[in-house]
C-alpha positions in Angstrom: 0.0 0.0 0.0 2.9 2.4 0.8 4.3 2.0 -2.7 0.9 2.4 -4.3 0.4 5.7 -2.3 3.9 6.9 -3.3 3.1 6.5 -7.0 0.1 8.8 -6.9 -0.1 12.6 -6.5 -1.4 14.3 -3.4 -4.4 15.7 -5.2 -5.5 12.3 -6.4 -5.0 10.7 -3.0 -7.0 13.4 -1.2 -9.7 13.3 -3.8 -10.0 9.5 -3.5 -10.1 9.7 0.3 -12.8 12.4 0.3 -14.7 10.5 -2.3 -14.6 7.3 -0.3 -15.8 9.1 2.8 -18.6 10.8 0.9 -19.7 7.4 -0.5 -19.7 5.9 2.9 -21.7 8.8 4.3 -24.3 8.3 1.5 -24.6 4.6 2.3 -25.0 5.3 6.0 -27.6 8.0 5.3 -29.6 5.6 3.0 -29.5 2.7 5.5 -30.2 5.1 8.4 -33.4 6.2 6.6 -34.4 2.7 5.8 -34.0 1.4 9.4 -35.4 4.5 11.1 -38.4 4.0 13.3 -40.9 6.6 12.1 -44.7 6.8 11.4 -43.8 8.5 8.1 -43.9 6.2 5.2 -40.7 5.0 3.5 -41.6 6.8 0.3 -42.2 10.1 2.1 -38.8 9.7 4.0 -36.9 9.2 0.7 -39.0 12.0 -0.9 -37.7 14.4 1.7 -34.5 15.3 -0.2 -33.5 18.0 2.2 -33.7 15.6 5.2 -31.8 12.9 3.3 -29.0 15.3 2.4 -28.9 16.6 5.9 -28.5 13.0 7.2 -25.7 12.4 4.7 -23.8 15.5 5.7 -24.2 14.6 9.4 -22.8 11.1 8.6 -19.9 12.7 6.6 -19.0 14.9 9.6 -19.1 11.8 11.8 -16.8 9.9 9.3 -14.2 12.7 9.4 -14.3 12.8 13.2 -15.9 16.2 13.8 -19.4 15.1 14.8 -21.4 12.1 16.1 -24.5 10.4 14.9 -27.4 10.2 17.4 -29.0 6.7 17.1 -32.5 6.0 18.1 -33.1 4.1 21.3 -33.4 0.3 20.9 -32.4 0.6 17.2 -29.6 -1.9 16.6 -29.1 -0.8 13.0 -28.6 2.8 14.1 -26.2 1.7 16.8 -24.1 -0.2 14.2 -24.1 2.7 11.7 -23.1 5.1 14.4 -20.3 2.8 15.5 -19.0 2.5 11.9 -19.1 6.3 11.5 -17.2 6.8 14.8 -14.5 4.2 14.0 -14.1 5.8 10.6 -13.8 9.2 12.1 -11.1 8.0 14.4 -9.1 6.4 11.6 -9.5 9.1 8.9 -7.0 11.6 10.5 -4.5 8.8 10.9 -4.9 7.8 7.2 -4.5 11.4 6.0 -1.4 11.8 8.2 0.0 8.6 6.8 -0.5 9.8 3.2 1.2 13.1 4.1 4.2 11.4 5.7 4.5 8.9 2.8 4.4 11.6 0.2 6.8 13.8 2.3 9.5 11.1 2.1 8.7 9.8 -1.4 10.8 12.3 -3.4 10.0 12.2 -7.1 11.4 15.4 -8.5 11.4 14.4 -12.2 8.7 14.8 -14.8 9.0 12.5 -17.8 8.0 13.1 -21.4 5.1 10.8 -22.1 6.8 8.9 -25.0 10.3 8.2 -26.1 11.0 9.6 -29.5 12.9 7.8 -32.2 14.7 9.8 -34.9 17.7 9.3 -37.2 21.1 9.2 -35.5 22.2 12.3 -37.3 19.5 14.2 -35.3 21.2 13.7 -32.0 22.4 16.8 -30.1 26.1 15.8 -30.4 27.8 17.3 -33.4 30.6 14.7 -33.6 28.1 11.8 -33.3 25.7 13.4 -35.8 28.5 13.9 -38.3 29.7 10.4 -37.9 26.2 9.1 -38.8 25.4 11.7 -41.4 25.1 9.0 -44.1 23.6 6.4 -41.8 20.0 5.3 -41.6 20.4 4.1 -38.0 18.0 5.4 -35.4 18.4 6.8 -31.9 16.0 6.9 -29.0 15.6 10.1 -27.0 14.1 9.9 -23.5 13.4 13.3 -22.0 12.7 14.6 -18.5 13.2 17.6 -16.2 13.4 18.6 -12.5 10.2 20.5 -11.5 11.0 21.1 -7.8 11.9 24.7 -6.9 13.2 24.1 -3.4 15.2 20.9 -3.9 18.7 20.9 -5.3 19.6 17.6 -7.0 23.2 16.7 -8.0 25.2 13.8 -9.3 22.4 12.6 -11.6 23.1 9.3 -13.4 21.0 7.6 -16.0 21.2 3.9 -16.9 19.2 1.9 -19.5 18.2 -1.8 -19.5 16.3 -3.9 -22.0 13.9 -6.5 -20.6 12.5 -9.2 -23.0 11.2 -12.8 -22.9 12.2 -15.6 -25.2 11.4 -19.3 -25.4 13.8 -21.7 -23.8 15.5 -24.0 -26.3 15.2 -26.8 -23.7 11.6 -26.9 -22.5 9.9 -24.1 -24.5 9.1 -22.0 -21.3 9.5 -18.3 -21.4 12.7 -17.0 -19.9 13.3 -13.4 -18.8 16.5 -11.8 -20.2 18.0 -8.4 -19.4 20.5 -6.5 -21.4 22.4 -3.4 -20.3 22.2 -0.9 -23.1 24.7 1.7 -24.0 23.8 5.4 -23.9 25.7 8.5 -25.2 27.8 10.2 -22.6 28.7 13.9 -22.4 31.1 13.4 -25.3 28.6 11.8 -27.5 30.3 8.4 -27.2 28.6 5.1 -26.1 29.0 4.4 -22.4 27.3 2.4 -19.6 25.7 5.5 -18.1 25.1 9.2 -18.6 26.1 11.5 -15.7 25.3 15.1 -14.9 27.0 17.0 -12.1 24.2 19.5 -11.5 20.5 19.4 -12.3 19.1 22.9 -13.0 15.4 23.5 -12.2 13.2 23.1 -15.2 16.1 22.4 -17.7 15.2 19.4 -19.9 17.6 16.5 -19.9 17.8 13.9 -22.6 19.1 10.3 -22.5 20.2 9.3 -26.0 20.1 5.5 -26.6 21.6 4.4 -30.0 19.7 1.7 -31.8 22.7 0.8 -34.0 20.1 -0.2 -36.5 17.4 1.4 -38.8 14.0 2.1 -37.3 11.8 2.9 -40.3 8.7 1.5 -38.7 7.4 0.9 -35.1 7.8 -1.2 -33.2 11.5 -1.5 -33.9 12.9 -5.1 -33.7 16.6 -4.6 -33.3 18.7 -2.6 -30.8 22.4 -2.6 -30.2 22.9 -6.0 -31.9 19.9 -7.7 -30.3 17.3 -9.1 -32.7 13.9 -8.9 -31.0 11.8 -10.6 -33.7 11.2 -13.6 -31.6 10.9 -11.8 -28.3 7.8 -10.9 -26.3 7.2 -8.5 -23.5 10.0 -6.2 -24.6 10.3 -3.1 -22.4 12.9 -0.4 -22.0 13.8 0.7 -18.5 15.4 4.1 -17.9 16.5 4.5 -14.3 17.7 7.8 -12.7 19.7 8.0 -9.5 20.8 11.3 -7.8 21.5 12.9 -4.5 19.9 15.9 -2.8 21.8 18.8 -1.4 21.0 19.5 2.3 18.9 16.3 2.8 21.8 14.1 1.8 19.3 11.4 0.6 19.3 9.4 -2.6 16.6 10.0 -5.1 15.7 7.1 -7.5 13.2 7.3 -10.3 12.5 5.2 -13.3 10.3 4.9 -16.3 9.3 1.8 -18.3 8.6 2.0 -22.0 6.7 -0.8 -23.6 7.9 -1.7 -27.1 4.6 -3.0 -28.2 2.6 -0.3 -26.5 2.1 3.4 -27.3 5.3 4.5 -25.6 7.4 5.2 -28.7 6.9 7.7 -31.5 8.9 8.7 -34.6 10.4 12.2 -34.9 12.6 14.5 -33.0 11.1 16.2 -30.0 10.2 19.9 -30.0 13.0 21.9 -28.3 12.5 24.6 -25.6 13.7 28.1 -26.1 15.6 29.3 -23.1 15.5 33.0 -22.1 17.6 34.0 -19.1 15.5 37.2 -18.7 12.4 35.3 -17.6 11.5 32.4 -15.3 12.2 29.0 -16.6 8.5 28.1 -16.7 7.9 31.1 -19.1 10.2 29.7 -21.7 8.6 29.1 -25.1 8.1 25.5 -26.0 6.6 24.1 -22.7 3.1 23.5 -24.3 4.8 21.3 -26.9 7.0 19.4 -24.5 5.4 16.1 -25.5 5.2 16.9 -29.2 7.5 16.1 -32.0 8.7 18.1 -35.0 6.9 17.5 -38.3 10.2 16.4 -39.9 13.8 16.2 -39.0 14.7 19.2 -41.1 17.4 17.8 -43.4 18.3 14.8 -45.5 21.2 12.4 -44.5 24.6 13.6 -45.6 24.1 17.2 -44.7 26.0 18.6 -41.7 23.8 19.0 -38.6 22.5 22.3 -37.4 24.0 23.9 -34.3 23.2 22.0 -31.1 20.0 22.9 -29.2 21.2 24.8 -26.1 18.3 23.4 -24.0 19.2 19.8 -24.5 21.7 19.1 -21.7 22.8 15.8 -23.2 
C-alpha cells in the first residue's frame, strides 16, 4: 500500500479519500433512513431530499471525526451505523497523516516526457556523433525529463538503461526473462554504460540518448544494439535515474518503463525549448509542446547537422 500511495499525486489521493468518505456517508444515510423507526412512510422519507441530504452531511461529519450520529433508542441498526461512523472518524485523521508522511519522504522530482521519440542518429544533439552518422539510416531513442521542484537541489544525476525481454527456452519451451544493459551516449557523445550530470538545473530538460545501431523505419523496432527482438515478447525499455539531494543528503531514485509493443514510442525529434535568461524557466517558449515532435527532422542524410540545441543538456 505504501508503494501504491507513493506512486500517486497528493491531489489524487486526497480526492480518493474524500470520495470514499462521501460514498460511505451516503450509504450510511440511506441505511439510516431505511431502518429509522418513524410513522412517516418510506416513500415520504426518501422523498424528503433536504432531510436525506442533511443526514448524509451529518454522517460525513461523523466519518471525518468532527461530529457524532445520534442513534434511536433500541435501534440496533442505528447503533451499528453510528459505531461504523465513529470508528471511521477515528481512523480518517491517521490515514490522512499517513498519506502526508509517505508523500513527504517519497521524493519524485522528475517529470518524464510521455513517450520516447525515435529519430535518425544524425538528429542527436552531439555534433561529432551526428557527423559520424550523417550518411547512416540508424535510429536513436531520446528519453526526455526535467526537474520540476523549486526548493530541492539535485546533484550527481546518473541515467542507466536496461532492456527486458522474454524468449522461449530451447530446452523446454518455457518463457525466460532476459535483461541487457544498453549503451547510452555520454557527455562526449560516445557510447557508455551510463550518462552523468554534475548539476541538475530547475526546469532544464535532460535527454538520455540511446543508440539503436540499426534502422527504425517502422514501429515497433525489432533490433537494438545488436539484439534481434523478432522472436521476443514482453519487450520493455527501463530508464533509471539516481541522484542525491543537497542538504537532505538522501538518494533519489526514479525510473520509467517504455513498452515496445505499446504506445510508448513515436517517430520524430522532440520539440525543443527556447531558453530565455531574462524570464523564469516556466515562461520559456516550448513548454506546451514538450510532449510533441517536430513534423520532420529538417534535413536529409549527408548534410552537416544544425547547431546544437542549447536546451538539450545531453
